[in-house]
C-alpha positions, 0 to 999 in steps of 0.5 A, spaced: 777 274 834 771 279 833 764 279 836 758 279 832 752 282 835 745 282 832 740 287 832 732 286 832 729 291 828 722 292 831 716 291 827 708 292 828 706 285 831 701 285 825 706 286 820 706 280 815 712 280 811 711 278 803 717 275 800 717 281 795 718 286 801 723 281 805 727 281 798 727 288 797 730 290 804 736 295 802 743 292 800 747 295 806 752 289 806 748 286 812 744 279 812 737 279 815 732 274 818 725 274 819 724 271 826 717 271 830 715 277 825 721 281 827 726 283 822 733 281 825 739 284 822 745 278 823 750 283 822 757 282 818 761 276 821 769 276 822 775 274 818 775 267 822 768 266 821 768 267 813 775 263 813 771 257 816 765 258 812 769 258 805 773 252 807 767 248 809 763 250 803 769 248 798 770 241 801 762 240 801 761 243 794 767 238 791 763 232 794 756 235 792 757 236 785 762 230 783 757 226 786 751 230 783 747 229 790 743 236 790 745 243 791 749 247 796 747 254 798 750 260 802 748 264 807 745 269 802 739 264 801 733 265 806 729 259 807 721 260 809 719 256 815 712 253 816 711 259 821 713 264 816 720 265 819 726 266 814 732 263 816 739 264 813 744 258 815 751 259 813 751 253 809 745 249 806 744 243 802 738 241 799 738 233 796 736 232 789 730 228 791 727 234 794 728 238 788 725 234 783 720 237 779 724 244 779 727 245 772 731 251 776 732 254 782 727 259 784 729 266 784 725 267 791 725 262 797 725 255 798 720 252 803 722 249 809 729 247 812 735 244 808 737 237 809 743 239 812 744 246 815 751 248 818 751 254 822 758 257 824 757 259 832 759 266 834 761 269 841 755 273 841 750 267 840 746 265 846 744 258 848 737 260 847 738 263 840 742 256 838 737 252 841 731 255 837 734 255 831 736 248 831 728 246 833 726 250 828 730 247 822 728 240 825 721 242 825 721 244 818 725 238 815 732 239 816 735 232 817 742 234 820 745 240 823 752 242 824 753 247 829 761 249 829 
């Protein structure tokens, strides 16, 4: 089992990140979130984390597509929260009702929390970090969160 460490990259408190700046971050193999104005390097996950993510994604994908329920998105997708944070859950589901009016998925970010969030917990996650994420997702329209 590997321990995933997160690194906070300090930015000026007055820095307001645009979607273009956030999307232009280097393709360095890491996953980033924007939390309270600070860029957080979520690091890479271990093999067990990846295995759990792919098993759950495959099962959910089969269900979501066969019943045309909406769309399933992976951890490379960031969501813009009301407070400006950019969050990237391990697995996210958007109900088709929330996507009405969109002819296709945007190349940028979706606004608000997904209907379902799956976060695969790592040994390095703190209780406070998990509680903050859960509260933020619910405050942004998420209906169900499954921390594993």
